[in-house]
Each structure stands twice: as C-alpha cells, then as structure tokens.
N, C-alpha and C positions, 0 to 999 in steps of 0.2 A: 446710331450711340446712344449709349446709356449715360443718364448723368452719376455724377460721384456724390456719394452720401453729402450731407448738410455739412459744411465747416472744413471740406477735403476740396483738392481740386488736381488737376495733372497739366502738364504743358499741352498745347495742340500738337495732334500727331503722335502722343509719347503713350496714349492710353490704349493698353491691350487687355487691361481685364480690371476688376474691381481693385485688384491689389496694387494698379498704378496709381490708384487716387492717394494722396497723403496730405496729412493736416500740415504740411510743410510752411516755411518762411513765406508768408504773404504782407502784401501791404494792404490790404481790406477783407474785413469779415464779414459773413453774411448778417443779417440780423437776429439779434436774440444771442450772438457771440461777441466778445469782446478781443482786442490785440495785446498780447503781452508777451515781451520778448522775442516779437515776430512770429509767433504762433497765436491762432484763434483759441479761445477756449468757450465753452457754453456758460451763459450766466444762471447763477444759480436759481433755484425756487423765490418767488417774490420779488425777481428784479428785470431789469429790461434793459435793451441796448439796441440802437439803432445801427449797429454793425459799423460798416467803414472802416475808421481809423479810431474807433473808439477803444479809449482803452482802460475803460472803467464800465460798471453795470449801474444802474439808477435804480433805486429800491422804489417798489411801488408805493403810491400813496398808503396812507394810514387805512386799514381797515379794507384794502384790497389786497388779493392774491394772484398768483399766476404759477403755474409749471415750470420748471426747470428749463431752460432753453426754448421756452416758447414765448417769451417776452419780448416782443420786437418793437414796442412802443408803448406809452403811455397807457393807451387804449386797451393794450391786453390785459392789464391788471382791471378784475374783476372783483365786484363786492361778493367776499366769501363769507361763508357761513361761521358765526362765533360759536365757537366752543364754549357750553354753558355747564355748569357745575351746579350738582344737587346742592338743595338748601344745607348749610353748616361749613361748606367745601369751598375752596377757593382755587383759583386757575395758577399755577405755578408755572413759570417761565420753561417751555418746553428745550428750548435750544439748549447745546451743553457749549462750551468751550473747547474748541477742536485743538488736537497738537498733531502735527504732520509727522509722518517718519522722514528719517534722512533721505535727502534726494527730492524732498518735495516741499512748496511752498503754500502758504494758506491765504486764499483769497476770496473773499466773500462767505467765509464760513467752511469752503471747501477746500481740500488739499490736490495739488497738479504737480504735474511732475517738472521737475527743471529742466529747461532746453539741453540740447547737446552742449558741451563746453562750459556748463555752470554748476554750482554744487549748493546744497542746502546742508545744514544741520538739522534741517527739521524743527521741530517743537511750534512756536506760532510766529515764526519768520513769515515776512509778508513778501518776499524776494529770493532770488537767488545769487550767488557771487560767481564772478568770472572766473574760470582756471586761470591760472599764471600763463603768460605768453609762451607758447612753444609745447603748451601739456594740452590734454584733450580728456573726455570722459563721454561716455555715451548718454543719452535723454534719460532721464530719472535716477542715473548710476552713481552721479555726483554726491556722495553723503557727507564729504569732507575734502579739505584742500590735497590730503594726500591722494586721495582717489583720481585726481588729474594726473596723468601719466605722461611721459614724453612723447611727442608726437612724431613717432619714427616712420620716414618715406621711404 
C-alpha cells in the first residue's frame, strides 16, 4: 500500500490508485493544514497549524518565518534573514491586498475554491454562501447565486 498525498485520504479498501485519494470532507486535518467548510487547506507562508479540527492558522511570531504548508507548530517558525536596504532607501511592505476571482474566497492572503454547493462573488470575501436548498454547483464553479442550478435526480 502507498500513502495518499498530504491532506488527502481514501476510505479503507477503496484506494485503487493515487486518483482515489481525495481532499474530501474530513473531520480532522494534518498538521500544517486547517479545516474550513469540511475541507483541509494548507496554511500560507509564515503561519502554522497543529491540524486536527483547527479552523484557522496562527501567525508565526514577529521576526520568524515558515514555508507554506510546513508550519506544524510554533517551533516550525524560524528566525529569517531580514531584508536590508541600501542607504537612502526604505523597505516598503511587499504584500499586496489580494482580490479573488468569483467562486473563490480569501483566507490568510490566499484564494481558495468554494466547496461544492457554495458560491462567492470573489473580491476580498472571507467565505462562501450556500446555494439555496434544492440547487447545486460544482467546487469552485459557484460565482453567483444564479450559478446554483436545480438539483435534478
């Protein structure tokens, strides 16, 4: 047996190939990931999570840094080299305020797809809205309430 990639899982006896591994609904996430809308998402750079049922990532202490998804605990945050400027120059904040496309939500400066049956108008929205009862839309495809179509059986 081979292990599914980090953040993915498959039911016992159901894994026939790597494609069987899904980042589906779970109740617990691996360290370095956080739980949102029933899915596990990787913590962004300079943040960490103990995993489990954690619904958020914590920021590394001031003056420390960490690679994206590698932050499993506060100890993962290491002292990084500070960027220095030449005499007569100052360091401008390098981060940009990000806007997400429709069907995505903003979390810790990164955009993530809305889960199945949810939609988002994008921008700086920090969450997704549920489709009305009896309607459905694919993961990341919900760009407005209108994109939620009748659930035909």
